[in-house]
Structure formats: structure tokens, C-alpha cells
N, C-alpha and C positions, 0 to 999 in steps of 0.2 A: 902703533895705532890699532884701534879696535875696528871691527866690522860691525856696522849697525844696519838694521832694517828700519827705515823711517816710513811710516804710513800715515796718510791723512785719513782721519776718521770722521764719520758722520754718525754720531751715536756709537753703536756697536758695529757699524758697517765700514769696511775698508773702501775708500774712494780711489786712492792711488798709492803707489809704493815705490821706494827707491832704496838701493843698497849703497851705503857710503862708508868710507874709511875716515875716522875722526878720532881725536884724542879723548873725547867724552861724549856721552849721549846728548847733552845740551848743545854742544858744538855741532854734532851730526844734525840735529833738528834745525839749528840756526843756518847751517850750510844749505839745507834744502829749502828753507822758507825765507831766505835772505835776512835772517836774524830777527824777525819780528815775532818772537815767541816769549812766553814767560812760563813759570811753573803752573801746572794745570789747576784751574778752578773747574767747577762742574759746568762745562760748556758742551754744547752739542757738536760743534766743529772743533776738533782737537788733533794733536799729533801724538802717535804712539811710536816709541823708539825701543827696539828690541836689540839687546847685545847678543849677537848670534853665537858668540863663543860661550857665554855664561848663562844665556837664557833669561837674563833679567830684563824687566820691562819698565820703561819710564814714560811718563805722560806730561805733555806740555799743551798750552793753548796759545792762540794767537793774541797779540797785544791788540786791544780794542782799536778798530778802525784801520788796522794795518794790512788786512788780507782782503783780496778780491776773489769772489767765487768764480771769476772768469780765468783765474790762473791756477789750474790744478797742478799737483806735483806730477812730475813725469814718472812713468813706469819703467823700471830697469829692463833691459833686454833679457829674455829668458824667464822673466817673472810675470805672474799674472796677479790681479787683484781679486780674483774670484775664488 
């Protein structure tokens, strides 16, 4: 499994972040967001997934109507979003 940094984005700003181990970047994003994502369209609220070993970046967005602004992604211990 790979290690991925999964970040919730508001435009270009990181809102929250979490490090997860997953078999793919899509699965990493799905694990953190309860699976309510799709490949990125140009949305203001989106998910950035970085493969920490290879430095590759992937982008996903929330499926319409599946995300609540009251449920932020948790921040991993030892990491900050600033």
C-alpha cells in the first residue's frame, strides 16, 4: 500500500488534511470522504491527494449533494493545515 496525503481544498487553500495508507489515490480519497467522490471537475470544494513516495498529485471532487460543510476532514496528529 502507498501512503497518501489527502487534503480538503477550498479553491487553492487547504482546509484540512489526513495521511492514509491505501492501494490507490482514489481509494485514499474515498476512505477519508466515505466514498462520495468522483474525478475532479472545476469545483471550489475539492480533494487533493498526494502520493508521498512519488510526489504525484491527484484531484477529486464531491458527488453532488453528498458532502456537508459541517463534516470537515480530520487533521492527522503531527500535521498542520497551515
